[in-house]
N, C-alpha and C positions, 0 to 999 in steps of 0.2 A: 309453694316453692318459688323462689325468684330465679328466673333464667338469666344467666349472664348475657349481656349484649356482645355480639361479635365485635372485635376490635380490628382496626386497620393495622396492618404490619407497620412497624416503625419505619418512618421515612429517613433514609440516610443517603449519602452520596452514591454509594455503590448501587443501590436500588434505583435511584434516579437515572444513573448512567445506563444501566441495563435496559430500562424502559425506553430511554431516549435512543439508544442504538437500535433497538428493535423497530422503532418508528422510522428511523432513517433507512434501515435496511429494507423495510417494507414499502416506504413511500417516497424516499429521497429527502434531500435537505429541505425542500419546500413543505414536506409533510410534518416537519418538526416545528412546533411552536410551544411556548411555555404553557399556553392554555390547553392545547391538545395533550401535552405531556401530563399536566395536572389531572385531566380527565381520565387518562389511562391509569394513573396511579390512585385515583379516587381521593385526591387532595385538592386544596386550593392552590391557585397559581402563586399566591403570596408566599406559601410555605416553601416553594421551590427557590424563590429568590433569597431565602435564608441560607441556602446551601450554595447557590450559584447566582452571582449578582446579575449576569447577563446571559443570553443565549450563546453569545460568543465564547464566554468562559466555559460553558457546558460543552460546546463543540471542541474546544481545545482539550478538555479532559477526555472526551471520547477518542480524540486522536491519540492521546497518550496511551489509553487503554489498548487500542488496536495495534499500536506499534511496540507494545511492551516486549514482545517475543522476537523482535528483529535482532539478528545476531551480528554483533561486531567483534566478538571474542576471537574469531579465527585469524585476525590480523597478527596475533602472536605467533602464528605458524608461517607467516609470510604474506606478502601483499597479494599474490594471486589467490591463495586460499581465502584470505580475508575478503577480497572483493567479490568472489563468487558466493561465499556464504551470506554476506550482507545483502547482495542483490537478490539472491533467491529467496531469502527470508522476508525481505521487504516486499517482493512481488506476492508472496503467499499471504502476507498480512493485508495487502491491498485487495487481492482477489477475494478474500473472505468478506470484505465490506466495501465493494466498489463505489457505492453511492456516497461514501465519506471521502473519496479520493480528492475532490476539490479542496477540502479543508486541509488534508494531509499534505497536499502538493505545495502549500504555501511554505515560505522560508521558516526556519525554526523559531524565529521571533525570540521570545523570552522564556520559552518552555525549557526547563532545566534538562528534562530527559532527551529532548530533541537536540539540544546543544551538546549534550554529552555524546550522543551518537555521532554527530558531526565531528566532534573532537576525536573520537575513536577512529573514524574513517580517515580523516585528514592526517591525524597523527600516525596511524598505521602505515600510510603511504609514505609520509615524510621520513619516518624512522627506518623504512626499508631502503631509502636512498633516492626517492623521487624528489625533485625540486618542489618547493611549496606551490609555485604557480601551476606546474603540471599536475600536482596532486589535487589541486582545486578543480582543474578541468577534467581529470579522471573521475572524480566524485560526481561532477555534474553530468558527464557523459553517461555514466552508469545509471543515474537517476532518470535521464531522458529515456533510456532504454526501458527501465522498469515501469515508469509511469505511462509510457506509450503502450506497453503490454497490458497494463492494468485498466486503461481507459478504452481500449478497442480490441475486438476479437477479429482476427483475420478470417478464421474459419466461419464465424457467424455470418459473414457477408455473402455466403454462397447458398443457393437454393438446392433443394433435394430432388428437383425434377430433371432427369437426364435430357429430356427433349429440349430444355432451354439452351443447352450448350452443344448438343451433338452435331448439328448441321452447320451452324454459323460460326462456331468457335472450336475448331478441331483440336487445338492445343489444350482446350479446357474440357475435353470430352469426359474426363473422369471427375470433374469438379463437383458433381452432385454427390460424390461420396464424402466430401470434406466435412459437411455439417455433422454427419454421424460420428465423426472422429474429432469433433471440434476441440474438446478439452485437451486431448493428447497432442493434436497438431499445434495448438497455441503454446502448450508447455514446451514441446520439443523445439519449436521455432524460437522461443525465448532463449532456451539453453544454447541453441545454435548461434544466435546473435551474441550472447554473452561469451561463448567460447571464442568467436572470431575477434571480439573486442580484446579479450585477454591475450590472444595470440599476437595481435598487432602491437599491444602494449609491451609484450615480452621482447619484441625486436627493438623497440624504442628504449626499453630499460637496459638491454645489453649494450646499445650504443652509448648511453649515458655512462655506464660503468667503465667503458673503454675510452671515455673522453671525447666521443664524436659529437 
């Protein structure tokens, strides 16, 4: 009886991207090379280039995958709802894959999906009555907030040892508790900052509507 030889699963773009994202998540951008990716997939590096001409092309595809669920639809409900939903969903996408943030942080370039999201955000603000120049700055300000939250954890900067703070830093005497609540504190702090941004913009919006 002839025993069939095991076959390697068909190589396609979705399988390549899944393996590449796993490498980036585990080891960062420096951990991803076409040679290492080929080894992880048990294929030759040459076979990868049939699907993605360069590593840069592959990274752009990963960025598109990670951002696929970012929500810009809420701008149909108003600029405040749209801004909140977009910012929160963008932060969630970045938090899931923080080591890919340097790639995502770049301008949309020529990626159709990224350009469409930029169109949705800018268009949602302009259609609501914001002047184009201010709409651009609002979008940028929100992205600064989101990417800052995605690239740094306030809570992670504190140690869990109470003796480190108790005597020399009386106003930080409870800082040792922060690390244990890190995820909650970071999330609620981001929401706090986003709320204050929207509140400030609300006043500016009212002034614009009254011709101030």
